[in-house]
C-alpha positions as CSV (number, residue, x, y, z in Angstrom):
1,M,116.9,-77.3,-12.1
2,L,116.4,-75.1,-9.0
3,C,113.5,-77.5,-7.9
4,K,115.7,-80.6,-8.4
5,K,118.2,-78.9,-6.2
6,V,116.1,-77.9,-3.2
7,L,114.5,-81.6,-3.2
8,E,118.0,-83.0,-3.0
9,E,119.0,-80.5,-0.3
10,S,115.8,-81.6,1.9
11,G,116.3,-85.1,1.4
12,G,113.0,-85.3,-0.4
13,D,110.9,-83.6,2.3
14,M,108.4,-81.6,0.4
15,D,107.5,-79.0,3.0
16,N,111.4,-78.3,3.5
17,A,111.8,-78.2,-0.1
18,M,109.0,-75.6,-0.4
19,A,110.7,-73.5,2.2
20,L,114.2,-73.7,0.5
21,L,112.6,-73.0,-2.8
22,K,110.8,-69.8,-1.4
23,K,114.1,-68.6,0.2
24,S,116.1,-69.3,-3.0
25,S,113.4,-67.3,-5.1
26,E,113.4,-64.3,-2.8
27,A,117.4,-64.2,-3.0
28,L,117.2,-64.3,-6.7
29,A,114.6,-61.5,-6.9
30,A,116.7,-59.4,-4.5
31,K,119.7,-59.8,-6.6
32,K,117.7,-58.9,-9.7
33,N,116.4,-55.8,-7.9
34,E,120.0,-54.7,-7.5
35,R,120.7,-54.7,-11.1
36,R,120.6,-51.2,-13.0
37,T,117.8,-50.5,-15.5
38,G,119.3,-48.0,-17.6
39,A,117.3,-48.2,-20.7
40,G,113.4,-48.4,-21.6
41,I,111.0,-46.7,-23.5
42,I,108.0,-44.1,-23.1
43,E,104.5,-45.5,-24.4
44,S,101.6,-43.2,-24.8
45,Y,98.0,-44.5,-24.9
46,I,94.7,-42.6,-25.6
47,H,91.4,-44.4,-24.7
48,G,88.7,-44.7,-27.2
49,N,86.5,-42.1,-25.7
50,S,89.4,-39.4,-25.9
51,R,88.9,-38.6,-22.2
52,V,91.6,-40.6,-20.7
53,G,95.3,-40.7,-21.8
54,V,98.3,-42.6,-20.2
55,L,102.0,-41.8,-20.5
56,L,104.0,-44.7,-19.1
57,E,107.7,-45.3,-18.6
58,L,109.0,-48.8,-18.8
59,R,112.6,-49.4,-18.0
60,C,114.8,-52.3,-18.7
61,E,118.5,-53.3,-18.5
62,T,119.8,-53.0,-22.0
63,D,118.7,-51.0,-25.3
64,F,118.5,-54.3,-27.0
65,V,115.5,-55.3,-24.8
66,A,113.9,-51.8,-25.3
67,R,113.9,-52.4,-28.9
68,N,112.2,-55.7,-28.9
69,A,108.7,-56.0,-30.3
70,E,107.5,-57.9,-27.2
71,F,108.8,-55.3,-24.9
72,K,107.0,-52.6,-26.9
73,S,103.8,-54.8,-26.8
74,L,104.1,-55.2,-23.1
75,A,104.4,-51.5,-22.7
76,H,101.2,-50.9,-24.8
77,D,99.1,-53.6,-22.8
78,I,100.5,-52.0,-19.4
79,A,99.2,-48.5,-20.7
80,L,95.9,-49.9,-21.9
81,H,95.5,-51.6,-18.5
82,I,96.1,-48.4,-16.6
83,A,93.6,-46.5,-18.7
84,G,90.9,-49.2,-18.1
85,M,91.5,-50.0,-14.5
86,S,93.0,-46.8,-13.1
87,P,95.2,-48.3,-10.6
88,A,96.1,-45.8,-8.0
89,H,99.5,-47.3,-7.1
90,V,102.2,-49.3,-8.7
91,S,102.3,-52.0,-6.0
92,N,101.0,-52.5,-2.4
93,K,104.5,-51.9,-1.1
94,S,104.4,-48.3,-2.8
95,V,101.5,-47.1,-0.7
96,S,102.4,-44.4,1.7
97,D,101.9,-44.7,5.4
98,E,99.7,-41.6,5.2
99,L,97.3,-43.1,2.6
100,R,97.3,-46.4,4.4
101,E,96.1,-44.7,7.6
102,E,93.4,-42.6,5.9
103,A,92.1,-46.0,4.6
104,R,92.3,-47.6,7.8
105,H,90.4,-44.8,9.6
106,L,87.7,-44.9,7.0
107,F,87.2,-48.5,7.3
108,I,87.3,-48.3,11.1
109,T,84.4,-46.0,11.0
110,E,82.5,-47.9,8.6
111,S,83.0,-51.1,10.8
112,E,82.1,-49.6,14.1
113,N,78.5,-49.6,13.3
114,L,78.6,-53.4,12.6
115,G,78.4,-54.3,16.4
116,K,81.3,-56.5,16.2
117,S,83.9,-57.2,18.9
118,P,87.0,-55.3,18.8
119,E,88.9,-58.1,17.6
120,M,86.4,-59.1,14.9
121,T,86.3,-55.3,13.8
122,A,90.1,-55.4,13.6
123,K,90.2,-58.5,11.5
124,I,87.4,-56.9,9.1
125,V,89.4,-53.5,8.9
126,E,92.6,-55.4,7.8
127,G,90.7,-57.5,5.3
128,K,89.2,-54.3,3.7
129,L,92.6,-52.6,3.8
130,E,94.2,-55.8,1.8
131,A,91.3,-56.0,-0.6
132,H,91.4,-52.1,-1.3
133,F,95.0,-51.9,-2.1
134,R,95.0,-55.1,-3.8
135,D,92.1,-53.7,-6.0
136,T,93.9,-50.3,-6.5
137,S,97.6,-51.4,-7.2
138,L,98.9,-52.1,-10.7
139,M,100.9,-55.1,-9.8
140,S,97.9,-56.9,-8.2
141,Q,95.2,-56.2,-10.4
142,Q,93.8,-58.7,-12.8
143,F,95.2,-57.9,-16.3
144,I,92.6,-56.4,-18.1
145,K,93.0,-58.9,-21.1
146,D,92.4,-61.6,-18.7
147,Q,88.9,-60.6,-17.9
148,T,86.4,-62.9,-18.5
149,I,82.5,-63.2,-18.8
150,T,80.8,-66.3,-17.7
151,V,76.9,-66.6,-18.1
152,E,75.0,-69.5,-16.6
153,D,71.5,-70.5,-16.3
154,D,69.5,-73.5,-15.2
155,A,66.6,-73.2,-17.7
156,G,66.9,-76.8,-18.9
157,G,69.9,-77.1,-21.0
158,L,70.3,-78.0,-24.5
159,A,70.2,-81.4,-26.1
160,K,73.1,-82.5,-28.3
161,S,71.0,-82.2,-31.3
162,E,70.3,-78.7,-30.6
163,L,73.8,-77.5,-30.3
164,R,73.7,-76.4,-33.9
165,Y,71.4,-73.5,-33.1
166,I,74.2,-72.0,-31.0
167,V,76.2,-70.6,-34.1
168,G,75.1,-72.1,-37.1
169,P,74.1,-69.9,-39.8
170,G,70.4,-69.5,-40.1
171,Q,69.8,-72.1,-37.2
172,T,66.9,-71.2,-34.9
173,G,65.4,-73.4,-32.3
174,T,62.1,-71.6,-31.6
175,S,59.0,-71.2,-33.7
176,P,58.3,-67.4,-34.6
177,T,54.5,-68.1,-33.7
178,D,55.4,-68.8,-30.1
179,E,54.7,-65.9,-27.5
180,T,58.4,-65.4,-26.6
181,I,60.8,-62.8,-26.2
182,G,63.0,-64.0,-29.1
183,I,63.9,-66.8,-31.3
184,F,66.5,-69.1,-29.7
185,G,69.8,-69.3,-31.4
186,V,69.7,-66.0,-33.1
187,G,71.0,-63.7,-30.4
188,T,73.8,-66.0,-29.3
189,K,75.7,-66.0,-32.5
190,R,75.9,-62.0,-32.5
191,A,76.5,-61.7,-28.9
192,V,79.3,-63.9,-28.1
193,V,81.3,-63.2,-31.2
194,A,80.8,-59.4,-30.5
195,L,82.2,-59.7,-26.9
196,A,84.8,-62.3,-27.2
197,Q,87.6,-64.0,-29.3
198,D,87.3,-67.4,-27.5
199,I,84.0,-68.9,-26.7
200,R,83.1,-72.2,-24.9
201,I,79.7,-73.4,-24.3
202,R,78.7,-76.3,-22.0
203,T,75.3,-77.7,-21.7
204,R,73.5,-80.6,-20.1
205,C,69.9,-81.4,-20.8
206,S,68.0,-83.0,-18.0
207,K,70.0,-86.1,-16.9
208,E,71.9,-86.5,-20.3
209,K,75.9,-86.2,-20.7
210,T,77.2,-82.8,-20.6
211,H,78.4,-81.5,-24.1
212,Q,80.7,-78.8,-25.0
213,V,81.1,-76.5,-28.3
214,E,84.2,-74.0,-28.5
215,F,85.1,-71.8,-31.4
216,D,87.4,-68.7,-31.8
217,D,88.2,-66.2,-34.7
218,N,90.0,-68.8,-36.5
219,W,87.1,-71.0,-36.6
220,L,85.0,-68.3,-37.6
221,E,87.2,-67.4,-40.7
222,D,87.1,-70.8,-41.7
223,D,84.8,-71.6,-44.7
224,D,83.9,-75.2,-43.4
225,W,82.1,-73.8,-40.2
226,E,82.0,-77.5,-38.9
227,L,81.3,-77.2,-35.4
228,P,82.8,-80.3,-33.2
229,V,80.8,-81.2,-30.3
230,Y,82.7,-82.7,-27.2
231,E,81.6,-84.9,-24.1
232,V,83.0,-83.3,-21.0
233,D,82.8,-83.6,-17.3
234,E,79.5,-83.2,-15.9
235,I,77.7,-80.1,-14.8
236,A,74.5,-79.5,-13.1
237,E,71.5,-81.0,-14.6
238,G,69.6,-78.7,-16.9
239,T,72.4,-76.1,-16.8
240,T,74.1,-74.1,-19.7
241,V,77.5,-72.3,-19.0
242,V,78.6,-69.8,-21.6
243,E,82.5,-68.6,-21.0
244,L,84.0,-65.9,-22.9
245,Q,87.8,-65.3,-23.0
246,K,90.0,-62.8,-24.8
247,L,87.2,-60.0,-24.6
248,R,86.9,-57.5,-27.3
249,V,85.5,-54.9,-24.7
250,Q,86.7,-53.7,-21.2
251,I,84.6,-54.4,-18.3
252,T,84.6,-51.4,-16.0
253,D,82.5,-50.6,-12.8
254,E,80.5,-48.2,-14.8
255,A,79.8,-51.0,-17.4
256,I,78.8,-53.4,-14.7
257,A,76.4,-50.8,-13.2
258,Q,74.9,-50.1,-16.6
259,L,74.4,-53.9,-17.2
260,K,72.5,-54.2,-13.9
261,D,70.3,-51.4,-14.8
262,H,69.6,-52.7,-18.0
263,L,68.7,-56.3,-16.6
264,R,66.7,-55.1,-14.0
265,T,64.4,-52.9,-16.2
266,T,64.5,-55.0,-19.4
267,Y,63.3,-58.1,-17.6
268,A,61.5,-56.6,-14.6
269,K,58.3,-58.3,-15.5
270,F,60.1,-61.5,-15.4
271,L,61.8,-60.9,-12.4
272,R,58.6,-60.2,-10.4
273,N,58.0,-64.1,-10.9
274,S,59.6,-65.8,-7.7
275,S,60.8,-68.7,-10.0
276,V,63.0,-66.3,-12.1
277,T,66.3,-64.8,-10.6
278,L,69.2,-62.7,-12.2
279,R,72.5,-62.4,-10.6
280,V,75.4,-60.2,-11.5
281,N,78.7,-61.0,-9.7
282,G,76.7,-62.7,-7.1
283,E,74.3,-59.8,-6.6
284,K,70.7,-60.7,-6.9
285,L,68.8,-58.2,-9.1
286,S,65.4,-56.7,-8.2
287,P,63.0,-55.7,-10.8
288,R,62.7,-51.9,-11.7
289,F,59.4,-50.4,-13.1
290,F,58.3,-47.0,-14.1
291,E,54.8,-46.9,-12.6
292,N,55.1,-44.3,-10.0
293,W,51.8,-42.9,-10.8
294,A,50.3,-39.6,-9.4
295,Y,46.5,-39.6,-9.1
296,P,45.3,-35.8,-9.6
297,P,41.6,-35.4,-9.4
298,G,39.8,-35.3,-12.7
299,Y,43.0,-36.6,-14.4
300,L,43.8,-39.9,-13.1
301,P,46.0,-42.4,-15.1
302,R,44.1,-44.4,-17.8
303,R,44.6,-48.2,-18.7
304,Y,43.7,-48.7,-22.3
305,I,42.9,-52.5,-23.2
306,G,42.0,-53.8,-26.6
307,N,43.1,-56.3,-29.2
308,L,44.8,-55.5,-32.5
309,K,44.6,-57.7,-35.5
310,T,47.5,-57.9,-38.0
311,E,47.3,-58.3,-41.8
312,D,47.8,-62.0,-41.4
313,N,45.0,-62.2,-38.9
314,R,47.4,-62.5,-36.0
315,V,45.8,-61.2,-32.6
316,I,48.0,-58.8,-30.5
317,R,46.9,-58.1,-27.0
318,V,47.3,-54.5,-26.3
319,E,47.4,-52.7,-22.7
320,A,48.8,-49.3,-22.0
321,V,49.0,-47.3,-18.9
322,A,49.4,-43.4,-19.4
323,G,49.5,-40.7,-16.8
324,L,51.7,-38.2,-14.9
325,S,54.4,-39.5,-12.8
326,R,55.1,-38.5,-9.2
327,E,58.8,-37.9,-10.1
328,S,60.3,-35.4,-12.5
329,S,63.7,-36.6,-13.9
330,P,64.6,-34.5,-17.0
331,A,68.3,-35.2,-16.7
332,A,67.8,-38.9,-16.6
333,G,65.4,-38.7,-19.3
334,E,63.1,-41.0,-17.5
335,Y,59.9,-39.8,-19.3
336,G,58.2,-40.6,-22.5
337,V,56.9,-43.8,-24.1
338,Y,57.9,-47.3,-22.9
339,F,57.4,-50.4,-25.1
340,Y,57.2,-54.0,-23.8
341,C,56.9,-56.8,-26.1
342,N,55.9,-60.1,-24.5
343,D,56.9,-58.8,-21.2
344,R,60.4,-57.5,-22.5
345,L,61.3,-53.9,-22.2
346,V,62.3,-53.1,-25.7
347,A,62.2,-49.2,-25.9
348,R,62.8,-47.1,-22.7
349,G,61.5,-43.4,-22.6
350,L,61.0,-42.6,-26.4
351,K,60.6,-39.0,-27.0
352,T,60.9,-38.8,-30.7
353,F,58.5,-37.5,-33.6
354,D,57.1,-41.0,-34.0
355,V,55.4,-40.8,-30.6
356,G,54.3,-37.2,-30.6
357,F,57.3,-35.3,-29.3
358,T,57.2,-32.4,-31.9
359,K,56.3,-28.9,-32.3
360,G,52.4,-28.7,-32.5
361,I,51.7,-32.1,-30.7
362,A,53.4,-32.7,-27.4
363,G,55.9,-30.3,-28.2
364,L,59.9,-31.0,-28.3
365,P,61.4,-32.9,-25.3
366,H,61.7,-30.3,-22.4
367,P,61.8,-30.4,-18.4
368,K,58.1,-29.0,-18.6
369,V,56.7,-32.1,-19.9
370,S,58.9,-34.6,-17.8
371,L,56.0,-36.1,-16.0
372,T,54.6,-37.6,-19.1
373,R,54.8,-41.4,-19.1
374,V,53.0,-43.9,-21.3
375,L,53.8,-47.5,-20.9
376,V,52.6,-49.8,-23.7
377,F,52.6,-53.7,-23.2
378,L,52.1,-55.9,-26.6
379,N,51.7,-59.6,-26.3
380,G,51.3,-62.2,-29.2
381,D,53.4,-64.1,-31.6
382,A,57.0,-63.2,-31.5
383,R,57.1,-62.4,-35.2
384,S,54.4,-60.1,-34.8
385,M,56.1,-57.9,-32.4
386,P,57.3,-54.5,-33.8
387,W,60.8,-54.8,-32.4
388,N,64.1,-54.4,-34.3
389,S,66.5,-57.3,-35.0
390,S,68.4,-56.7,-31.7
391,K,65.3,-56.0,-29.7
392,S,66.7,-52.7,-28.5
393,D,64.3,-50.4,-30.1
394,I,60.6,-50.2,-31.8
395,S,60.5,-50.3,-35.7
396,T,58.3,-47.3,-36.3
397,K,57.6,-48.8,-39.9
398,H,56.1,-52.0,-38.4
399,E,52.3,-52.4,-39.2
400,V,51.6,-52.9,-35.4
401,F,53.2,-49.6,-34.4
402,L,51.6,-47.7,-37.3
403,A,48.2,-49.1,-36.2
404,L,48.7,-47.7,-32.7
405,R,50.5,-44.4,-33.6
406,N,47.3,-42.0,-34.0
407,W,45.9,-43.1,-30.7
408,L,49.3,-43.1,-28.9
409,V,50.4,-39.7,-30.2
410,Q,47.0,-38.1,-28.9
411,V,47.5,-39.7,-25.5
412,V,51.3,-38.5,-25.3
413,K,50.0,-35.0,-26.4
414,D,47.2,-34.6,-23.8
415,Y,49.2,-35.6,-20.7
416,A,52.3,-33.8,-22.0
417,S,49.9,-30.5,-22.2
418,L,48.8,-31.4,-18.5
419,S,52.3,-31.7,-17.4
420,R,53.1,-28.4,-19.0
421,I,50.0,-26.5,-17.7
422,W,50.8,-27.5,-14.2
423,M,54.4,-26.9,-14.3
424,G,55.3,-24.7,-11.2
425,D,52.2,-26.2,-9.3
426,W,53.5,-29.8,-9.5
427,S,53.9,-30.2,-5.8
428,D,50.3,-29.2,-5.1
429,K,48.6,-30.1,-8.4
430,V,50.5,-33.5,-9.0
431,F,53.0,-34.9,-6.4
432,K,50.8,-34.6,-3.4
433,H,48.2,-37.1,-4.8
434,K,49.8,-40.4,-4.2
435,T,47.0,-42.8,-4.2
436,G,44.1,-43.5,-6.4
437,T,42.6,-45.9,-9.0
438,I,43.7,-46.1,-12.5
439,K,40.7,-45.8,-14.9
440,E,40.2,-48.5,-17.4
441,V,39.3,-47.6,-21.1
442,Q,38.1,-50.3,-23.4
443,I,39.4,-49.8,-27.0
444,D,37.6,-51.7,-29.7
445,D,39.6,-50.5,-32.8
446,F,43.0,-48.8,-31.9
447,P,43.6,-47.8,-35.8
448,E,40.2,-45.6,-35.7
449,V,40.7,-44.1,-32.1
450,Q,42.4,-40.6,-32.1
451,K,41.6,-39.4,-28.5
452,S,42.9,-40.0,-25.1
453,F,39.6,-40.1,-23.2
454,L,41.1,-37.7,-20.9
455,S,38.7,-35.0,-19.2
456,P,38.9,-31.4,-20.9
457,L,42.4,-30.0,-20.1
458,P,42.4,-27.2,-17.5
459,R,43.3,-23.7,-18.8
460,S,46.7,-23.1,-18.8
461,R,48.4,-20.5,-16.4
462,P,47.3,-17.2,-17.8
463,R,50.2,-14.8,-19.2
464,Y,51.0,-11.5,-17.4
465,G,49.1,-9.5,-20.1
466,E,45.9,-11.5,-19.7
467,I,46.3,-11.1,-15.5
468,I,46.8,-7.4,-16.0
469,T,43.9,-6.8,-18.3
470,Q,41.5,-8.8,-16.1
471,K,42.7,-6.9,-12.9
472,N,41.8,-3.6,-14.6
473,R,38.9,-4.6,-16.8
474,K,36.3,-2.5,-14.8
475,V,38.6,0.7,-14.7
476,A,39.1,0.3,-18.5
477,K,35.4,0.2,-19.0
478,R,34.7,3.5,-17.1
479,K,37.7,5.3,-18.3
480,P,38.8,3.8,-21.7
481,W,41.9,6.0,-21.9
482,T,43.4,4.0,-19.2
483,K,43.7,0.7,-21.5
484,G,46.6,2.0,-23.2
485,L,48.4,3.0,-20.0
486,Y,48.4,-0.7,-18.5
487,E,49.1,-2.0,-21.7
488,G,52.5,0.3,-21.8
489,I,53.3,-1.8,-18.6
490,I,52.5,-5.1,-20.2
491,A,54.7,-4.0,-23.5
492,A,57.6,-3.0,-21.2
493,D,57.3,-6.7,-19.5
494,L,57.3,-8.4,-22.7
495,I,60.4,-6.4,-24.1
496,S,62.3,-7.1,-20.7
497,K,61.9,-11.0,-21.7
498,Q,63.2,-10.9,-25.1
499,R,66.8,-11.9,-26.1
500,L,67.5,-8.3,-27.4
501,E,70.9,-6.5,-26.5
502,Q,69.1,-3.2,-26.3
503,K,65.9,-4.7,-24.5
504,N,66.6,-2.3,-21.5
505,R,66.9,0.8,-23.6
506,I,63.7,0.2,-25.5
507,A,61.7,-0.8,-22.2
508,L,62.8,2.7,-20.6
509,I,61.6,4.6,-23.5
510,V,58.2,2.8,-23.5
511,L,57.9,3.2,-19.6
512,D,58.6,7.0,-19.7
513,S,56.4,7.4,-22.8
514,T,53.6,5.6,-20.7
515,L,54.1,7.8,-17.8
516,E,54.1,11.2,-20.0
517,I,50.9,10.2,-21.8
518,A,49.4,9.2,-18.5
519,F,50.0,12.7,-17.2
520,K,48.7,14.1,-20.3
521,E,45.3,11.8,-19.9
522,Y,44.9,12.8,-16.3
523,L,45.1,16.6,-17.1
524,V,42.3,16.2,-20.0
525,N,40.2,13.6,-18.2
526,E,40.8,13.7,-14.5
527,S,41.9,17.2,-13.4
528,G,38.3,18.9,-13.7
529,T,40.2,21.8,-15.8
530,T,39.7,22.4,-19.4
531,Y,42.9,22.3,-21.6
532,N,42.8,23.3,-25.1
533,D,45.4,22.1,-27.6
534,S,47.6,25.2,-27.4
535,K,47.7,25.0,-23.7
536,L,48.7,21.4,-23.7
537,L,51.3,22.0,-26.3
538,S,52.7,24.9,-24.3
539,I,52.8,22.8,-21.1
540,F,54.4,19.5,-22.8
541,N,56.9,21.4,-24.4
542,N,58.9,21.1,-21.3
543,R,58.8,18.1,-19.0
544,T,59.3,20.3,-16.0
545,S,56.2,22.1,-16.7
546,V,54.4,18.8,-17.0
547,H,55.5,17.8,-13.6
548,N,54.7,21.1,-12.1
549,E,51.2,21.1,-13.6
550,I,50.5,17.5,-12.2
551,K,51.7,18.5,-8.8
552,K,48.7,21.0,-8.7
553,Y,46.2,18.0,-8.5
554,V,48.1,15.1,-7.1
555,N,50.4,14.6,-4.2
556,I,53.5,12.3,-5.2
557,K,56.1,12.0,-2.8
558,A,59.4,14.0,-3.3
559,H,61.6,10.9,-3.6
560,T,59.4,9.5,-6.3
561,W,59.6,12.8,-8.3
562,K,63.3,12.5,-8.2
563,K,63.3,9.0,-9.8
564,I,60.9,10.3,-12.3
565,D,63.4,13.2,-13.2
566,H,66.4,10.7,-13.2
567,Y,65.0,8.2,-15.6
568,Y,63.7,11.2,-17.9
569,R,67.0,12.5,-18.0
570,L,68.4,9.0,-18.7
571,R,66.0,8.7,-21.6
572,C,66.9,12.1,-23.2
573,K,70.6,10.8,-23.1
574,F,69.4,7.8,-25.2
575,V,67.6,10.0,-27.8
576,H,69.4,13.1,-28.0
577,E,73.2,12.7,-26.9
578,R,76.1,10.9,-29.0
579,V,77.3,8.5,-26.1
580,T,75.0,5.7,-25.4
581,V,74.8,4.9,-21.8
582,G,74.0,1.7,-20.1
583,I,71.2,0.7,-18.1
584,D,70.8,-2.7,-16.2
585,D,68.0,-4.9,-15.3
586,D,67.5,-3.6,-11.7
587,Q,67.1,0.1,-13.0
588,I,64.3,-0.9,-15.4
589,Q,62.6,-2.8,-12.7
590,D,63.0,0.1,-10.3
591,F,61.5,2.5,-12.9
592,R,58.7,0.3,-13.8
593,E,57.8,0.3,-10.2
594,V,57.7,3.9,-10.1
595,V,55.5,4.1,-13.1
596,E,53.1,1.5,-11.8
597,G,53.0,3.4,-8.6
598,V,52.1,6.6,-10.3
599,L,49.2,4.9,-12.3
600,K,47.9,3.4,-9.3
601,K,47.9,6.9,-7.6
602,L,46.4,8.7,-10.7
603,Y,43.7,5.9,-12.0
604,R,43.8,3.2,-9.4
605,L,45.2,0.7,-11.8
606,N,46.2,-2.5,-10.3
607,F,49.5,-4.3,-11.0
608,G,49.6,-6.6,-7.9
609,K,51.1,-10.1,-8.2
610,A,48.8,-12.9,-9.9
């Protein structure tokens, strides 16, 4: 009625009628804004991951409306939208001047580097402001349930006779003996139904007419499953367009980022071909590979090449590249075994028992082995590929995987061991070797090969005990009584590294006992004086007597004797008194340095750093 009224008032002039209609609508809206909303409901919504919660107050004029099922459904949908889209404001008008100026300043800073004129820069800033607050304001965001997915390709289209492959049960359009990354028609059924309630697919094969099929939940529930095919307006030749509406999932920025990463890694080998392009929301995706190899001398990456024959005499071409990566990313998990089947990445960064990541082989997944990478490329008939039904993982029970497993586990084991051995020296041993040649290894029979063809591994970093023993080997040979003394230091070091609540108490007793024994051995073997058992017993009956006796032969500084007395009294409190005193790591380290200094003074033992 309002449209008719403004047309009559404008004498049929459409422009004037539109102006009148806008003015009348604004007046009606203003009048509604003056009406009091004294009723409403509180709606709560917890997102599926239990990390996001929304508490919404939605007001209306009457309690009658508030109790209405549609009003309650609206409140729920708004809360769901807020959880998924995270609006920062109710509307553009509700944005404070302060926030607007902060955003303006940010966009000005960003735009100043573009080299545009001041007038153009001002327009760019205003455009960014409008887009920013439109995207972050509840009233201007696209409703989350109205999100759509459109997938388009120009790979040739489908003939009308092939449309049954789209969703027909058991229908497929590719021979399983083709060297492809899938069987056409299988994935479409599962994917589109999982993503959306309403599906429309248009396709045009070559110069033929454009045909369309569409279906929804009601059609899926129908036992008939007859799929009508329609002729529709033409689309580009050789094109197929899949449109999904009423999505079953929420599309977030995080989900889009994950999709881009998935596509650029899964189809990287195809994207390397200039005739293949993938775009997401208009952005052209570049391929991502995992071949950032290091070339440490003597331990270059290996490329293993050979064929594998299946039980039904089909031939699988096998190529694998293994080595140490020039990047460590244990947090992201980018290490392990990567499987490509017919150039499609199927399994990314496997670190399971099946590929050797277990105790006794490569060890459990750990940052120490995070330079380990093995890329396995398999090419052959689609039905001979060891992928699972969704092509999202490797089937470890498949005959092809089992035929490769023993060789693969050994390769993983050796490179993981190399990564672990050089841990702490990666920058020098691995990362600095940026160029080199991958060494090729021909494999004639993968099931029978159980070695990596890697050079013998270097010795692992010697442990502290081995270092100290080696440093004092000559002294111990001349003076065998010193062996137990430096081993006392080794024992204290081991104890200090254990997860024991009383490790410092035990270490203190070991160090003090080592020191007392060192004094006894010195008097007996080094002093030049003969001490019989009764004399020794008399001296060692009192610790002060021991210290006084040693002072006759060795000049030890006064402040060192003070520390020795202090830690001896502390030890006595542990052993002889009721109250247990505490001792921290710094005190143990200090006393250990004192004991090491005395042993060096008495016997020239060496406890220097490795």
